[in-house]
LUMZA-248090 format. One record per residue (C-alpha): residue number from 1; residue in one letter; x, y, z. Coordinates in pm, 1 decimal. Layout:
+-----+------+----------+----------+----------+
| seq | type |        u |        v |        w |
+-----+------+----------+----------+----------+
| NUM |    a |        X |        Y |        Z |
...
+-----+------+----------+----------+----------+
//
This chain:
+-----+------+----------+----------+----------+
| seq | type |        u |        v |        w |
+-----+------+----------+----------+----------+
|   1 |    m |      0.3 |      0.5 |      1.7 |
|   2 |    a |    135.6 |    342.4 |    -90.4 |
|   3 |    t |    181.3 |    625.9 |    157.7 |
|   4 |    m |     72.4 |    983.0 |    100.4 |
|   5 |    n |    129.1 |   1292.0 |    313.3 |
|   6 |    v |   -140.8 |   1554.5 |    313.2 |
|   7 |    s |   -126.8 |   1902.2 |    468.0 |
|   8 |    l |   -446.5 |   2022.6 |    635.7 |
|   9 |    p |   -538.9 |   2338.8 |    819.4 |
|  10 |    d |   -575.5 |   2277.5 |   1196.4 |
|  11 |    p |   -956.5 |   2279.3 |   1196.6 |
|  12 |    m |   -968.3 |   2011.9 |    924.0 |
|  13 |    k |   -698.9 |   1803.6 |   1096.1 |
|  14 |    n |   -896.1 |   1819.7 |   1420.0 |
|  15 |    w |  -1213.2 |   1714.9 |   1238.1 |
|  16 |    v |  -1045.1 |   1415.1 |   1076.2 |
|  17 |    e |   -892.9 |   1305.0 |   1407.0 |
|  18 |    k |  -1227.9 |   1341.9 |   1580.8 |
|  19 |    q |  -1394.0 |   1123.4 |   1314.2 |
|  20 |    a |  -1125.5 |    860.5 |   1350.4 |
|  21 |    e |  -1164.3 |    862.6 |   1730.0 |
|  22 |    s |  -1544.3 |    825.9 |   1706.5 |
|  23 |    g |  -1509.9 |    447.8 |   1691.6 |
|  24 |    q |  -1654.0 |    421.1 |   1342.4 |
|  25 |    y |  -1303.4 |    413.0 |   1191.3 |
|  26 |    s |   -995.8 |    232.0 |   1310.1 |
|  27 |    n |   -768.0 |    525.6 |   1237.1 |
|  28 |    v |   -726.1 |    844.5 |   1030.9 |
|  29 |    s |   -619.9 |    649.4 |    721.2 |
|  30 |    d |   -936.9 |    439.3 |    740.0 |
|  31 |    y |  -1148.1 |    755.2 |    754.7 |
|  32 |    v |   -967.4 |    911.0 |    454.6 |
|  33 |    r |   -998.8 |    589.6 |    253.6 |
|  34 |    d |  -1373.5 |    587.5 |    326.9 |
|  35 |    l |  -1404.3 |    950.1 |    206.7 |
|  36 |    i |  -1221.5 |    860.7 |   -113.7 |
|  37 |    r |  -1439.7 |    553.1 |   -174.4 |
|  38 |    h |  -1752.2 |    765.4 |   -134.6 |
|  39 |    d |  -1612.0 |   1029.6 |   -369.6 |
|  40 |    q |  -1529.5 |    760.6 |   -628.3 |
|  41 |    e |  -1886.7 |    624.9 |   -607.4 |
|  42 |    r |  -2028.1 |    977.0 |   -645.9 |
|  43 |    a |  -1806.4 |   1045.1 |   -947.1 |
|  44 |    e |  -1916.3 |    717.8 |  -1110.3 |
|  45 |    k |  -2283.6 |    808.5 |  -1059.9 |
|  46 |    v |  -2228.0 |   1156.3 |  -1206.7 |
|  47 |    e |  -2052.0 |   1001.0 |  -1505.7 |
|  48 |    r |  -2336.4 |    752.0 |  -1565.3 |
|  49 |    m |  -2591.9 |   1031.7 |  -1538.2 |
|  50 |    q |  -2393.7 |   1244.8 |  -1784.8 |
|  51 |    t |  -2389.8 |    949.8 |  -2025.6 |
|  52 |    f |  -2771.4 |    926.3 |  -1999.5 |
|  53 |    v |  -2808.8 |   1299.3 |  -2061.1 |
|  54 |    t |  -2574.2 |   1289.2 |  -2361.1 |
|  55 |    e |  -2759.9 |    990.4 |  -2507.9 |
|  56 |    a |  -3092.7 |   1162.3 |  -2457.1 |
|  57 |    l |  -2975.2 |   1485.0 |  -2622.1 |
|  58 |    e |  -2827.5 |   1294.6 |  -2915.1 |
|  59 |    s |  -3145.2 |   1088.4 |  -2967.2 |
|  60 |    g |  -3334.3 |   1392.3 |  -3092.2 |
|  61 |    p |  -3680.6 |   1522.4 |  -3009.3 |
|  62 |    g |  -3919.5 |   1295.4 |  -2825.6 |
|  63 |    q |  -4236.4 |   1151.5 |  -2977.5 |
|  64 |    h |  -4462.8 |   1199.2 |  -2675.4 |
|  65 |    s |  -4620.0 |   1510.7 |  -2527.9 |
|  66 |    m |  -4544.3 |   1616.1 |  -2173.7 |
|  67 |    e |  -4896.2 |   1514.9 |  -2073.6 |
|  68 |    e |  -4842.4 |   1165.5 |  -2214.9 |
|  69 |    l |  -4517.0 |   1137.4 |  -2024.1 |
|  70 |    r |  -4682.0 |   1246.9 |  -1700.3 |
|  71 |    e |  -4964.1 |    993.8 |  -1747.1 |
|  72 |    r |  -4712.9 |    718.6 |  -1816.5 |
|  73 |    a |  -4511.4 |    808.1 |  -1507.9 |
|  74 |    a |  -4823.0 |    815.6 |  -1294.5 |
|  75 |    r |  -4924.1 |    470.4 |  -1416.6 |
|  76 |    q |  -4577.5 |    333.4 |  -1340.4 |
|  77 |    c |  -4582.6 |    484.6 |   -990.7 |
|  78 |    s |  -4925.7 |    343.9 |   -917.1 |
|  79 |    g |  -4832.8 |      0.5 |  -1048.1 |
|  80 |    s |  -5105.0 |    -14.9 |  -1313.3 |
+-----+------+----------+----------+----------+
//
């Protein structure tokens, strides 16, 4: 496993240490790794969403009116 040194302002350093001491994490490194994992997951979700948006924009104008789309969504939500 690689090592990385990070400089933090005192308030951030105190926050990280407090989180590590909370018992939810075994140490500061564990807390930072968890933050990075969550950020990676968020970035992947944003990338997938951007792909959907790009595909939608490239597919051209839709064939259904807004009212039709609302009715369809309402049916899907109600399970009918």
